[in-house]
C-alpha positions in Angstrom: -8.4 5.3 25.9 -7.4 8.9 25.4 -9.2 11.5 23.2 -6.7 13.6 21.3 -7.1 17.3 20.4 -7.8 16.4 16.7 -10.7 14.2 17.6 -9.0 10.8 17.1 -8.6 8.2 19.8 -5.4 6.8 21.2 -5.3 3.3 22.7 -3.1 2.5 25.6 -1.2 0.0 23.4 0.2 2.9 21.3 -2.3 2.4 18.4 -4.1 5.6 17.4 -7.3 5.7 15.4 -6.8 8.2 12.6 -10.6 8.4 12.0 -13.1 8.9 14.7 -16.0 7.4 12.7 -18.0 10.6 12.7 -16.1 13.5 11.3 -13.0 14.3 9.1 -11.2 16.0 12.0 -7.5 15.6 11.6 -7.7 15.4 7.8 -7.4 18.0 5.0 -7.9 17.7 1.3 -5.0 18.3 -1.1 -5.3 18.4 -4.9 -8.3 17.6 -7.1 -12.0 18.1 -6.7 -13.2 14.7 -5.6 -15.4 14.7 -2.5 -14.9 13.0 0.8 -17.8 12.4 3.3 -18.4 10.3 6.4 -21.1 7.6 6.0 -21.9 4.8 8.4 -18.5 4.9 10.1 -16.5 5.1 6.9 -14.7 7.7 4.9 -16.2 7.7 1.3 -14.3 9.3 -1.5 -16.3 10.0 -4.7 -14.8 10.9 -8.1 -15.5 14.3 -9.7 -15.9 14.6 -13.4 -12.6 15.5 -15.1 -10.8 16.0 -11.8 -7.1 15.0 -11.4 -6.0 12.8 -8.5 -7.4 13.9 -5.1 -6.1 13.2 -1.6 -7.6 13.4 1.8 -4.5 13.8 4.0 -3.6 13.5 7.7 -2.7 16.8 9.3 0.1 15.0 11.1 3.3 13.6 9.5 4.7 10.1 10.3 8.1 8.5 9.8 8.2 4.9 11.0 4.9 3.2 11.7 2.7 0.1 11.6 -0.5 1.2 9.8 -3.8 -0.8 9.3 -6.9 0.0 7.5 -9.8 -1.6 5.5 -10.8 -0.5 2.1 -13.5 -1.3 -0.5 -13.3 0.2 -4.0 -15.5 0.3 -7.1 -14.2 -2.3 -9.5 -13.8 0.4 -12.2 -11.7 2.7 -10.0 -8.0 2.7 -9.2 -7.0 4.1 -5.8 -4.2 4.1 -3.2 -3.0 5.3 0.2 -0.1 7.7 0.3 2.6 7.2 3.0 5.4 9.5 4.1 4.2 12.0 1.4 4.5 15.7 0.9 3.4 18.5 -1.4 5.4 20.7 -3.6 5.9 24.0 -1.8 4.2 22.5 1.3 0.8 23.9 0.3 -2.5 22.1 -0.2 -2.4 23.0 -3.8 1.1 21.8 -4.4 1.4 18.4 -6.1 1.2 15.5 -3.7 4.2 13.2 -4.1 5.6 10.2 -2.4 5.2 6.4 -1.9 1.7 5.1 -2.5 0.3 1.7 -1.6 -1.8 0.5 -4.5 -5.5 -0.2 -4.2 -6.9 -1.9 -7.2 -9.6 -4.5 -8.1 -8.4 -7.0 -10.6 -11.2 -9.3 -11.8 -10.3 -12.6 -13.3 -6.7 -11.5 -14.2 -5.8 -10.3 -10.7 -4.5 -7.0 -9.7 -1.4 -5.1 -8.6 -2.9 -4.1 -5.3 -0.4 -3.8 -2.4 2.6 -2.9 -4.6 4.3 0.5 -4.1 4.0 3.3 -6.6 5.9 6.6 -6.5 3.1 9.2 -6.9 4.6 12.1 -8.9 7.9 10.6 -7.7 9.2 8.4 -10.5 6.5 5.8 -11.0 6.7 2.3 -9.7 9.0 1.7 -6.8 8.2 -2.0 -6.9 10.6 -3.5 -9.6 8.8 -4.3 -12.8 9.7 -8.0 -12.6 7.9 -8.2 -9.2 4.7 -6.5 -10.4 2.9 -9.8 -10.7 -0.9 -9.5 -10.7 -2.5 -11.6 -7.9 -6.0 -12.4 -6.5 -5.5 -11.7 -2.8 -7.5 -8.5 -3.2 -11.3 -9.3 -3.0 -13.2 -7.3 -5.6 -16.3 -5.6 -4.2 -15.5 -6.6 -0.6 -13.7 -5.1 2.4 -10.0 -5.7 2.2 -7.7 -5.5 5.3 -4.3 -3.8 4.6 -1.3 -3.6 6.9 1.6 -1.3 6.0 4.8 -1.6 8.1 7.4 1.1 7.2 10.7 1.1 9.1 13.6 3.0 7.6 13.9 2.3 3.9 12.0 -1.0 4.2 8.2 -1.0 3.4 6.1 -4.2 3.8 2.5 -4.5 2.8 0.0 -7.3 3.6 -3.5 -7.7 2.1 -5.9 -9.9 4.0 -3.0 -11.4 5.9 -0.9 -12.2 2.8 2.5 -10.5 2.4 2.3 -8.8 -1.0 5.3 -6.5 -1.0 8.6 -6.3 0.8 10.6 -3.4 -0.6 13.7 -1.5 0.2 14.2 1.8 -1.6 17.0 4.0 -0.4 16.3 6.7 -2.9 12.7 7.3 -1.7 13.9 6.9 1.9 16.3 9.8 1.4 13.7 12.1 -0.2 10.6 10.9 1.8 11.7 10.0 5.3 8.4 11.3 6.8 5.2 12.8 5.7 1.4 12.5 5.7 -1.0 9.7 5.1 -3.2 10.3 2.1 -6.4 8.6 0.9 -6.5 8.8 -2.9 -9.4 9.1 -5.2 -7.9 8.6 -8.6 -8.7 11.1 -11.4 -11.1 10.1 -14.1 -11.9 11.5 -17.5 -15.0 13.6 -18.4 -18.3 11.8 -18.6 -17.0 8.9 -16.6 -18.2 7.6 -13.2 -19.0 8.6 -10.7 -17.1 5.9 -8.7 -16.5 5.5 -5.0 -13.9 4.1 -2.6 -14.4 3.7 1.1 -12.1 3.3 4.1 -12.7 2.3 7.7 -10.8 1.2 10.8 -7.8 3.3 10.1 -5.3 3.0 12.9 -1.6 3.6 13.2 1.2 2.9 15.8 4.3 5.1 15.6 7.6 3.4 16.0 11.1 4.7 16.8 12.0 7.0 13.9 14.5 6.0 11.4 16.9 8.7 12.6 17.0 7.3 16.1 17.4 3.8 14.8 20.7 4.5 13.3 23.7 3.3 15.3 27.2 4.7 15.2 29.7 2.0 14.5 32.6 4.3 15.2 32.2 6.6 18.2 34.8 9.1 17.0 37.1 8.5 20.1 38.4 5.0 20.3 38.1 1.5 18.8 35.3 0.3 21.1 33.2 -2.3 19.2 36.0 -3.1 16.8 38.9 -5.6 16.5 42.2 -5.2 14.7 46.0 -5.7 14.9 46.6 -2.8 12.5 47.4 0.8 13.0 44.0 2.5 13.1 44.4 5.9 14.8 41.4 7.9 16.1 41.9 11.6 15.2 41.0 14.8 17.1 38.4 15.7 14.4 36.5 12.5 15.1 37.8 10.7 12.0 39.7 7.4 12.0 43.0 7.2 10.2 44.5 3.9 8.8 48.3 4.6 8.7 50.1 1.4 7.9 53.3 1.0 9.9 56.7 0.8 8.3 57.0 -2.4 6.3 53.3 -3.2 6.3 52.9 -3.7 2.5 50.2 -5.4 0.4 46.6 -6.2 1.2 46.8 -9.8 2.4 47.2 -8.9 6.1 43.6 -9.6 7.0 44.0 -9.2 10.8 45.3 -5.6 10.2 41.9 -4.7 8.6 39.4 -3.4 11.2 36.4 -5.6 11.9 33.1 -5.1 13.8 32.8 -7.2 16.9 29.4 -8.5 15.8 27.7 -9.8 12.7 25.1 -8.0 10.6 22.6 -9.4 8.0 20.2 -6.8 6.5 21.2 -3.2 6.9 22.0 0.2 5.4 25.6 1.1 6.1 26.9 4.7 5.6 30.6 5.6 5.6 32.5 8.7 4.6 36.2 8.6 3.7 39.0 10.6 1.9 42.0 9.1 0.3 45.4 10.4 -0.9 46.3 10.2 -4.6 45.9 6.6 -5.8 44.6 5.6 -2.4 43.2 2.1 -2.1 40.9 0.5 0.5 37.5 -1.2 0.7 34.3 -1.7 2.7 33.7 -5.4 3.6 30.4 -6.8 4.7 28.7 -10.1 5.4 32.1 -11.6 6.0 31.8 -15.0 7.6 35.5 -15.6 8.4 37.7 -12.5 9.0 40.8 -14.6 8.4 39.6 -15.1 4.8 37.3 -12.2 3.9 37.9 -12.3 0.2 36.4 -15.7 -0.1 33.9 -15.5 2.7 32.5 -12.0 2.2 31.7 -9.1 -0.1 33.9 -6.0 -0.8 32.9 -2.6 -2.2 36.0 -1.1 -3.6 37.5 2.2 -2.4 39.9 3.6 -5.0 41.1 7.0 -6.3 39.7 6.9 -9.9 39.3 10.7 -9.9 41.4 11.1 -13.1 40.1 8.1 -15.0 37.9 8.6 -18.1 37.6 4.9 -19.1 34.7 2.6 -18.3 34.7 1.4 -14.7 35.4 -2.2 -13.8 34.5 -4.4 -10.8 37.8 -3.4 -9.3 37.2 0.4 -9.5 35.7 2.8 -7.0 32.3 1.5 -5.8 32.5 -1.7 -7.7 31.7 -5.0 -6.0 34.9 -7.0 -6.4 34.5 -10.0 -8.8 30.8 -9.3 -9.0 29.6 -6.0 -10.5 31.1 -2.8 -12.0 29.8 0.6 -11.0 27.5 2.3 -13.5 29.7 5.4 -13.5 32.8 7.0 -12.0 31.7 9.1 -9.0 35.2 9.5 -7.4 36.0 12.7 -5.7 39.5 14.2 -5.9 42.1 13.2 -3.3 41.6 15.0 0.0 37.9 15.4 -0.5 35.3 13.4 1.5 33.4 10.7 -0.3 30.2 9.1 1.0 29.3 5.5 0.3 25.9 4.0 1.3 25.6 0.2 1.1 22.0 -1.3 1.3 22.0 -5.0 1.8 18.7 -6.8 2.2 18.3 -10.4 1.5 19.8 -10.9 -2.0 19.2 -7.2 -2.8 22.4 -5.1 -2.9 22.5 -1.4 -3.7 25.5 0.9 -3.5 25.2 4.7 -3.7 28.4 6.8 -4.0 28.3 10.5 -3.6 24.6 10.7 -4.2 24.5 8.4 -7.3 23.2 4.9 -7.3 26.0 2.9 -9.0 25.3 -0.7 -8.0 21.8 -2.3 -8.0 21.9 -6.1 -8.2 20.4 -9.3 -6.9 23.2 -11.3 -5.3 21.6 -14.6 -5.9 21.8 -14.0 -9.6 25.4 -12.8 -9.5 28.9 -14.2 -9.0 28.3 -13.6 -5.3 25.3 -16.0 -5.1 27.2 -18.3 -2.7 28.3 -15.6 -0.3 26.9 -15.7 3.2 23.7 -13.8 4.2 25.3 -12.3 7.3 28.7 -11.6 8.7 31.2 -9.0 10.0 31.7 -5.5 8.6 35.2 -4.3 8.0 37.5 -1.7 6.5 40.5 -2.6 4.5 44.2 -1.8 5.3 45.7 -2.0 1.8 49.3 -1.3 3.1 51.7 1.6 2.6 51.2 4.3 1.6 47.4 4.2 1.9 46.7 6.7 4.7 43.0 7.0 4.5 40.6 8.8 6.8 37.1 7.4 7.7 34.3 9.1 9.6 30.5 9.0 10.2 30.4 5.2 10.1 26.8 4.3 11.0 24.4 1.4 10.4 20.6 1.0 10.2 19.6 -2.6 10.7 16.5 -3.6 8.7 
């Protein structure tokens, strides 16, 4: 065991106790006037009349981690634990914002404990249809939570039961790391007082999301890829597809470029720029590279920069034969576009140039029979589609 400078204890296994059982060393209050005290080896938060939400926050920020704690809350009080959170302006007075793991007693009807809420960050992150009250939280008793946050995927267990398994790229982009915060929810005047208590708070940091990203294209050669096409590494680190004379049409699947290995759940980022009317595509979960249209999924790349009509499944960012983009986010020819494909189970999200344009569940779409894993590829659509790609990287979930 090692005693750290902030008074918490680090175990040899990598687990660190965030609370020493005696003091609030390593913690600081942000927002609100609720009180926090140490009592019998627990941190007890007590409501303050008319106070807004209050948070006792770790002085250290965390990115990817496995976090465990026990909590007991007054049945009349809602609470939560912030993860990867921040304050506006970086001050203790600035509004706390970020993902929150819900703590809530439910009574006979059950509760929404364990789901993920965006505190001052857009409301519920857990989709509405998955906010199903349950009875795995024990009212008036100690409840054991486990929160596993790796990249954009956040999983929550209560008393050993998996409650939430969420992928949210938007919050991952805005809240990749931040503090842990113990919330005492605000109450109205002449209510309470109510209390919530925590104990056995420990956390094990994991490789950060940034270091978990892997470059699929190294900027120099085609190592890790397979193709019979004319894919040419460029001096600026980009990759040019320049179809050879006579290479027309798109049904030349071996001329596409394919990853050497298969991927299942991931976040894929790729940047590209096309000429006027340029046409290509990003393929994923392709089971058979000799027949990618039938055995995989394609996100369309197409110069729609001058289109004002409603987008279809075959337009830029659309999922071919499955889903149309919500809006046209095409940049002009010669400008770099950035596509982010998040594929987790049946969940599929596509963000194009910073805008979420596809958000669907594959098992409820025309792609419900597509495989759950496969190769990643980029399309050679034939002359004259000279398209540059760069910054192709993947984060496996």
